[in-house]
Every structure is written in C-alpha cells, then in structure tokens.
C-alpha positions as CSV (number, residue, x, y, z in Angstrom):
1,M,76.9,118.5,102.1
2,K,79.6,116.1,100.5
3,Q,81.8,113.8,103.0
4,E,85.0,112.0,101.7
5,Y,85.2,108.1,102.0
6,K,87.7,105.9,101.4
7,L,87.0,102.0,101.1
8,K,89.9,99.3,100.6
9,Y,90.9,98.0,96.8
10,G,93.5,95.5,96.3
11,E,96.7,96.8,98.9
12,G,95.2,100.1,98.3
13,Y,92.2,102.5,99.1
14,L,89.8,104.2,96.9
15,T,88.2,107.7,97.8
16,F,85.3,109.0,96.9
17,N,82.2,111.6,98.0
18,L,79.0,111.2,98.7
19,E,76.2,113.7,100.2
20,Q,76.3,112.9,104.0
21,E,72.6,112.9,104.4
22,N,72.4,110.4,101.9
23,V,74.7,107.4,104.1
24,L,72.0,106.0,106.4
25,Q,74.7,103.4,107.7
26,E,78.5,102.1,107.5
27,L,78.2,98.5,108.4
28,H,81.4,97.5,111.0
29,A,81.5,94.5,113.0
30,Q,80.4,95.3,117.0
31,E,83.1,96.6,119.1
32,I,86.2,94.0,119.7
33,R,88.8,93.3,122.0
34,C,91.5,91.4,119.6
35,V,93.9,89.0,121.4
36,E,96.7,90.5,122.6
37,D,99.4,88.1,123.8
38,V,98.8,84.5,120.9
39,A,100.9,82.8,122.6
40,Q,99.2,82.9,125.8
41,E,95.7,82.6,124.2
42,V,97.0,79.3,122.2
43,N,98.4,77.6,125.2
44,A,95.4,78.5,127.7
45,I,93.3,76.7,124.7
46,L,95.3,73.4,124.6
47,D,95.3,73.1,128.2
48,H,91.9,73.8,128.6
49,P,90.0,73.1,125.2
50,K,86.2,72.9,124.5
51,G,84.6,69.4,124.4
52,T,88.0,67.3,124.1
53,L,91.1,66.4,126.7
54,P,93.8,68.8,127.1
55,F,96.4,68.6,124.7
56,N,99.1,66.8,126.2
57,Q,96.7,64.0,127.1
58,L,96.3,63.8,123.5
59,F,99.5,63.9,121.7
60,A,102.7,61.9,122.6
61,A,106.2,60.9,121.5
62,G,106.4,58.7,118.0
63,D,103.1,60.2,117.0
64,K,102.8,61.1,113.4
65,V,100.8,64.6,113.2
66,T,99.3,66.0,110.3
67,I,98.3,69.6,110.1
68,V,96.0,70.5,107.9
69,V,95.8,74.6,107.1
70,S,93.4,76.5,104.4
71,D,95.1,78.2,101.9
72,V,96.4,81.7,100.8
73,T,92.8,83.1,99.9
74,R,91.9,82.4,103.0
75,L,94.3,83.9,105.1
76,V,94.0,83.7,108.5
77,K,97.2,85.0,110.6
78,L,98.1,81.2,110.9
79,H,101.6,82.3,111.1
80,E,101.2,84.1,114.5
81,F,99.3,80.8,116.3
82,L,100.9,77.8,114.2
83,P,104.5,78.2,115.5
84,H,102.9,78.0,119.3
85,I,101.1,74.3,118.0
86,V,104.3,72.6,116.7
87,K,106.5,74.2,119.3
88,R,103.8,72.0,121.8
89,L,104.1,69.0,119.8
90,N,108.0,69.1,119.6
91,N,107.7,69.7,124.0
92,L,105.8,66.2,123.8
93,G,108.7,64.7,122.0
94,I,107.0,64.5,118.3
95,A,110.1,65.7,116.0
96,D,109.8,67.9,113.1
97,E,109.9,64.4,110.5
98,D,106.7,63.6,112.3
99,I,104.8,66.6,111.4
100,L,103.9,67.3,108.1
101,I,101.6,70.5,106.9
102,L,98.8,69.6,104.6
103,V,97.2,72.7,102.5
104,A,93.9,72.1,102.4
105,T,92.9,73.7,99.3
106,G,89.4,72.2,98.4
107,T,89.2,72.5,94.3
108,H,91.8,75.4,94.3
109,R,95.0,75.9,92.7
110,N,98.2,74.1,94.2
111,Q,100.3,77.2,96.0
112,T,103.3,78.4,95.4
113,P,106.7,78.1,97.4
114,E,106.2,81.9,99.0
115,E,102.4,81.4,99.3
116,H,103.2,78.5,101.3
117,Q,105.8,80.5,103.4
118,K,103.4,83.5,103.6
119,I,100.8,80.7,104.9
120,V,102.8,79.5,107.8
121,G,105.6,82.0,108.1
122,E,109.6,81.9,107.1
123,E,110.4,79.6,110.3
124,L,108.2,76.8,109.7
125,F,108.2,77.2,106.1
126,N,111.8,76.5,106.6
127,R,111.5,73.4,109.3
128,L,108.7,71.4,108.3
129,T,107.2,69.6,105.0
130,I,104.1,71.2,103.5
131,V,102.2,69.3,100.7
132,D,99.4,71.1,98.8
133,H,96.5,68.6,98.6
134,D,95.3,68.1,94.6
135,C,91.4,67.0,94.7
136,D,92.5,65.5,91.3
137,R,95.8,63.7,91.6
138,S,96.5,63.5,95.5
139,E,96.5,59.8,97.0
140,M,92.8,59.2,97.9
141,V,91.1,56.7,100.7
142,Y,87.7,56.0,101.1
143,V,86.8,56.2,104.7
144,G,82.6,55.9,104.1
145,T,79.6,57.0,102.4
146,T,77.4,59.6,104.2
147,P,73.8,59.0,105.0
148,R,72.9,61.7,102.6
149,G,74.8,59.4,100.0
150,T,78.2,61.3,99.6
151,V,80.8,58.9,99.1
152,V,83.8,60.4,101.1
153,E,87.6,59.7,99.8
154,V,90.2,61.9,101.1
155,N,94.1,62.8,101.1
156,K,95.8,59.9,102.7
157,W,97.9,62.2,104.7
158,V,94.4,62.3,107.2
159,V,94.4,59.0,107.7
160,D,95.7,56.8,109.9
161,R,97.7,59.6,111.5
162,K,96.9,62.4,114.1
163,V,94.5,65.4,112.6
164,I,95.0,68.6,114.1
165,L,92.6,71.5,112.1
166,T,93.5,75.0,112.0
167,G,91.9,77.5,109.9
168,G,89.3,80.6,110.7
169,I,85.5,81.1,111.0
170,V,83.1,83.3,109.0
171,H,80.0,83.3,107.2
172,H,79.8,81.0,104.2
173,L,77.1,81.1,101.5
174,M,76.5,77.6,100.7
175,A,77.9,76.1,104.4
176,G,76.9,78.8,106.8
177,F,80.4,79.5,108.2
178,G,83.9,78.3,106.8
179,G,86.6,76.8,109.3
180,G,86.4,73.6,111.1
181,R,84.8,70.7,108.9
182,K,85.3,71.9,105.3
183,S,89.0,71.7,106.3
184,I,88.2,68.2,105.8
185,L,85.2,68.6,102.8
186,P,85.8,70.3,101.2
187,G,89.3,70.7,101.9
188,V,91.1,67.2,101.5
189,S,88.6,65.6,99.9
190,S,88.3,64.4,96.0
191,R,86.6,66.4,93.1
192,Q,83.9,63.4,93.2
193,T,82.9,64.1,97.0
194,I,83.2,67.6,97.1
195,A,80.8,67.5,93.8
196,Q,78.0,65.4,95.7
197,N,78.5,67.4,98.9
198,H,77.9,70.7,97.4
199,L,75.0,69.2,94.6
200,H,72.9,70.0,98.1
201,S,73.4,74.1,97.5
202,L,70.1,73.3,94.8
203,D,67.2,73.0,95.4
204,P,66.3,69.2,95.0
205,E,62.8,70.2,93.0
206,E,63.5,73.2,91.4
207,A,65.4,75.9,89.4
208,H,67.4,77.5,91.9
209,S,69.3,77.5,95.3
210,N,68.4,75.6,98.5
211,P,66.3,77.7,100.7
212,L,68.1,75.6,103.3
213,I,71.7,76.8,102.8
214,G,73.0,80.4,103.3
215,V,75.0,83.0,105.3
216,G,75.0,81.4,108.9
217,A,72.5,78.6,108.0
218,L,73.3,75.6,110.3
219,E,70.4,74.0,111.7
220,G,68.6,72.0,108.4
221,N,71.4,72.8,105.7
222,P,72.1,69.7,104.0
223,L,75.6,70.7,102.6
224,H,77.0,71.6,106.2
225,E,75.4,68.5,107.9
226,D,76.9,66.1,105.4
227,M,80.4,67.9,105.5
228,V,80.1,66.8,109.6
229,D,79.1,63.6,108.7
230,A,82.4,63.0,106.7
231,A,84.7,65.0,108.9
232,R,83.3,62.1,111.8
233,F,85.1,59.3,109.6
234,V,88.1,61.3,109.9
235,N,87.2,62.3,113.3
236,P,90.1,64.9,114.0
237,E,92.0,64.6,117.0
238,F,92.5,68.5,117.6
239,L,91.4,72.1,116.2
240,V,92.5,75.4,116.5
241,N,90.3,78.1,114.6
242,A,90.8,81.8,114.7
243,I,88.3,84.7,113.8
244,I,89.6,87.7,112.2
245,H,88.7,91.3,113.0
246,T,88.1,93.5,110.0
247,N,91.0,95.0,111.2
248,G,93.1,92.5,110.2
249,R,94.0,91.1,113.8
250,I,93.1,87.9,115.6
251,A,89.4,88.7,117.1
252,R,89.4,85.5,118.4
253,I,90.7,81.9,118.7
254,V,88.7,78.6,119.6
255,G,90.4,75.0,120.4
256,G,89.3,71.6,121.2
257,H,86.9,69.1,119.6
258,W,86.8,69.3,115.9
259,L,83.0,70.5,115.9
260,E,82.2,71.7,119.6
261,A,84.8,74.1,119.5
262,W,84.2,75.1,115.7
263,E,80.4,75.8,116.9
264,D,81.4,77.7,119.7
265,G,83.4,79.9,117.4
266,C,80.3,80.0,115.1
267,Q,77.9,81.5,117.9
268,W,80.3,84.0,118.6
269,A,81.2,85.2,115.3
270,D,77.5,85.8,114.4
271,E,76.8,88.0,117.3
272,K,80.1,89.8,116.6
273,F,79.4,90.6,113.2
274,G,76.0,90.3,112.0
275,V,74.5,94.1,111.8
276,P,71.3,95.3,112.1
277,I,70.3,97.3,109.7
278,A,66.9,99.5,110.3
279,K,66.4,99.6,106.3
280,Q,67.4,98.0,102.9
281,A,69.0,100.7,101.2
282,D,68.6,102.1,97.5
283,L,72.0,101.7,96.6
284,V,75.0,99.4,98.7
285,I,78.1,100.2,98.1
286,A,80.5,97.2,99.0
287,S,84.0,97.0,99.4
288,C,85.7,93.2,100.1
289,G,87.9,94.7,102.8
290,G,91.3,94.7,99.9
291,F,93.5,92.1,99.2
292,P,93.3,88.9,99.8
293,K,89.9,89.6,100.1
294,D,89.3,91.1,96.7
295,I,92.6,88.3,95.2
296,S,89.7,87.4,92.5
297,L,86.1,87.5,91.6
298,Y,84.9,84.1,93.2
299,Q,86.1,85.3,96.1
300,G,85.4,89.2,95.8
301,V,81.3,87.7,95.5
302,K,81.2,86.5,99.0
303,S,81.1,90.5,99.3
304,L,77.7,90.8,96.9
305,F,76.3,88.1,98.3
306,N,76.4,90.3,101.7
307,A,75.4,93.3,100.3
308,A,72.4,91.3,98.2
309,L,71.1,91.4,101.9
310,A,71.2,95.2,102.8
311,V,69.5,96.4,99.2
312,K,66.0,96.9,98.2
313,P,64.8,94.4,95.5
314,G,65.1,96.7,92.0
315,G,68.3,98.9,94.3
316,T,71.7,98.7,93.5
317,I,75.1,97.3,94.5
318,L,78.2,99.1,93.5
319,L,80.9,95.8,94.3
320,L,84.7,97.3,94.8
321,A,86.5,94.0,94.0
322,E,90.5,94.7,92.4
323,C,90.5,90.7,91.4
324,R,94.4,90.4,90.4
325,D,93.8,86.7,89.5
326,G,90.8,87.6,87.7
327,A,88.4,85.4,87.6
328,G,90.0,82.9,90.5
329,A,88.8,79.5,88.7
330,D,89.9,79.4,85.0
331,E,86.0,77.7,84.8
332,F,84.3,80.4,86.3
333,F,83.2,82.5,82.8
334,G,82.7,79.1,80.9
335,W,79.6,78.8,82.5
336,S,78.2,81.8,80.8
337,K,77.1,79.8,77.7
338,P,75.0,77.3,79.3
339,L,73.6,81.0,81.4
340,V,72.7,82.5,77.3
341,Q,71.4,78.8,76.5
342,G,69.6,78.7,79.2
343,T,71.0,75.4,80.5
344,L,72.7,76.2,83.5
345,D,70.6,74.7,86.3
346,L,70.4,71.6,84.3
347,D,74.1,71.9,83.0
348,L,75.4,72.5,86.6
349,R,73.2,69.7,88.6
350,K,75.1,67.1,85.5
351,N,78.3,68.2,86.1
352,F,78.4,70.3,89.4
353,T,82.0,72.4,90.9
354,I,82.1,75.0,93.2
355,P,82.9,77.6,90.6
356,G,79.8,76.6,88.5
357,Y,77.6,77.7,92.4
358,I,79.3,80.3,92.5
359,F,78.9,81.5,89.0
360,Y,75.1,80.3,89.3
361,A,74.8,82.2,92.5
362,A,76.1,85.5,91.6
363,V,73.6,85.3,88.7
364,E,70.7,85.0,91.1
365,A,71.9,87.5,93.1
366,S,72.2,89.9,89.9
367,A,68.9,89.0,88.9
368,K,67.4,91.0,92.5
369,A,69.1,94.4,91.9
370,K,71.5,96.2,89.5
371,V,75.4,95.1,90.1
372,V,78.1,97.1,89.4
373,L,81.8,96.0,89.5
374,Y,84.7,98.1,89.6
375,S,87.5,95.9,89.0
376,T,90.4,94.8,86.4
377,I,88.4,92.3,84.8
378,D,87.0,92.9,80.8
379,P,83.4,94.1,81.2
380,E,82.2,91.6,78.5
381,L,82.9,88.5,80.6
382,V,81.1,89.8,83.6
383,K,78.3,91.0,81.3
384,P,75.8,87.5,80.4
385,M,76.1,87.4,84.0
386,G,73.3,90.4,84.3
387,I,76.5,92.5,86.0
388,H,77.5,96.0,84.7
389,G,81.3,96.0,84.7
390,A,83.4,99.1,84.9
391,N,87.6,99.3,84.7
392,S,87.5,103.3,86.0
393,L,86.2,104.2,89.4
394,E,84.5,107.7,87.8
395,E,82.6,105.1,85.2
396,A,81.5,102.4,88.0
397,L,80.0,105.9,90.2
398,K,78.5,106.6,86.5
399,L,76.9,103.4,86.3
400,A,75.6,103.0,89.7
401,G,73.6,106.5,89.7
402,V,75.9,107.7,92.6
403,N,75.0,111.2,93.5
404,Q,72.5,111.5,91.0
405,D,69.2,111.5,92.4
406,R,68.3,111.5,96.2
407,Q,69.1,107.6,97.7
408,D,69.3,106.2,100.6
409,I,73.1,104.5,100.6
410,L,74.7,101.6,102.7
411,L,78.0,101.7,103.2
412,M,80.2,98.0,103.8
413,P,84.0,99.1,103.8
414,Y,84.1,95.0,104.8
415,G,81.3,93.6,102.8
416,G,82.6,89.9,103.2
417,A,82.9,90.3,107.0
418,T,79.7,92.1,108.0
419,I,76.5,90.4,107.7
420,P,73.4,92.8,107.5
421,S,70.2,92.0,109.6
422,Y,67.0,93.4,108.1
423,K,63.9,91.9,109.7
424,G,61.3,93.9,107.5
425,K,58.2,95.6,108.9
C-alpha cells in the first residue's frame, strides 16, 4: 500500500508516494524538549557558565567588545538570544558604541543589509555596528603559529578586545562539529590560515580524504585540534552557542568557556541527533530540511555526506536540495576541470580551498553510491562529479528507481541534522 510523504524543499514541500512496506525508517532526532524561555535560559547561563567565571565578573564598563556571529547560511536563531547578551553588557555599563558585531564569513561572500538584519534582528541591526569579515580584504593580525605549523592571522576586531563567540553546534563533515572554535578558524581568519588548516582534510600519504576527520570526530582529528590551537591565541572571553532542533526551535543553549562549554554542547548534540539504523538501505531519500539548509549545493551536500552513511555500497541516494544560489561558491564547479583531467587531488593539495574540498568529498560520496540530485542546477554541471541531476521531481524519482523494484528505503527529512549510525553485523 502506498503512503504519502512530504519533505522540505526550499521554502516549501515536496509530496510523493512510496510503498509503505519498503520504508524501513524515517530518521528523526530524539524527542527533545525545546527551550521555552530563551531570556531565562540565557541569563542563567551568563550567571552560571560552564568552565569560567560569571559573565558579570568578566565584563565591565569601558570594555571594548566584539561579538562574533555566523553568516546567513548558518541561521541559529541568534536574533532570539543575542539581545539578552547585549542587554547584559549594557547593564554592566558597556555602551552600544563599544560593541561591534563581526560576521564570521570564513571564505563565504559578504552579507547584504537585509541578511544582517535577519541574522541579528531588527532592533540590534539598527543599534549596533555590524562588520563582515573578509578573508582577503579585512585587516589581519598575526597572533601565532600552531604546533602543526598553521600561521594564524585573524581579523583585527578580535585582537585587544573582549571577544564573545556565538553560533550553532551541528555535526560537520570535516571538523566533527561546527560552532565553538570555528568562529575563529575559519570564521575570522585569513584565506592563507584557512587553507593551511583545512589541508588536514586530505590524507597526508594517499589520494583521498584523511580518515581521522569526519562527522562527529573530535579526538585525533587534526583539523579540529589545529582549530583549537588557533582559537587559543585569541582566547575568547565567553561563548554562547545554540543547538537547533529540526523543527527550527532552539533545543539547547550552552555557554561559558569557549572550549569547555562547546564540548559539552557537542556531546549533547551527538546523543540527541545520532540515529541508530538496523541496516543500510538500497535507497536513501534525503531532504536538507529546506531553506536555508538547501540554499546552495555547497551547503546541501552536507545531507549527501550523512546519507552516504545510511546507504548500501552501490545503492542510491536521492538528494532533494533547491540550491537557489546554485553552487554557492563561484569556484565550486571550476574543480570539474581537474577532476576530468585526473589531477583533482594534486591540484587541491597545491591550492587548497574549502569549496574545493567540499567538491572533492562529494565526488568521493558519489563513488560509493548512485547519487541523484533534484535541484534547480543544470544537470550538466554535476555530471562530471558522477551525480545524476534532474530539474523535475518526476525525472528524479525515475532516475533513482523509486517504486520500480522491491527496495529497502530510508527517509531523511532533515538530512543535515540527523546522523545515521550503523554498527554492521
């Protein structure tokens, strides 16, 4: 018997029918009681932080404060909790003119005024100075070299000022988890620093990804450990990170020491968003969870990487990602040329970029399984990657072989936020 399923796509939904007996499981996060009173939660964290002194003992009138925030591709309900942090600073005698918002764009593009307002909320947008980090043009300051040899250059606005890190904790392909130290590196670092750090994503000896990195991997992950070493040079005064439920609400807020509080949040996120599966499936249908998770292929492939954990070798992944911003990085499809020429690994090592590695990892994922992408992207652009593109749902379902044969199916309505855990036999 067929059953109707709805999965998010852009700012709407896609509806299709599947044979109910074929669907093994829908992957959802555990039942989570979301934060009901954000103001109360934030103030409790400021008064009783993890691993550091209370907020009121760390900040005082006359301080110059930089609050680092994520860009629009990582909306973490900042507008709900940031005003309470700013209010506390104001109550301590720190005026608005002594508070600067620095958007941690990493290598991403600058934000529009409308996006700034979306990130911080209308009131703070109208009150505070907001600056986009630019990894090529911002004034950088050398703060040290990590034990792994990364020369750390950071935005001048996080030097000789008290720094508060905000953002969100989510599983991450390369760094294990987002949030925390990533607000410094790559968030507000120079392009050279970012490239040196992210080179640890590649195996030092062979032409493939470093097996020590990966979703949820922290211990022994050289990329993560190098980021931590870089953040120590800045030594932020405080951190407030949110964990967002797949329903879009704040599931938890952690705060305090920039490393200890963040690690506490990572452990919680791993427990809540890791989803055990009994077996890998013939077909995995994964939605990124809609906008902004599927704003571009650069963002959307995070769901592909998670889906690759749930599919049988040689199986099929159907990825639903609108990609209204196309690739999301100008250079992304430029890596198709060295791929076709057989020099992708060599060229990436010579000129490492984050979009280049995301491209590289997507090619690795598409080598494990047949990948069908339903999006607004021209199918010819993803063809060299081994990905079968489709601009109509009907065509995508046909390419993926949905309902054509008896098949085990796993559904991932929030592919970027749920992590399949398969222990094997």
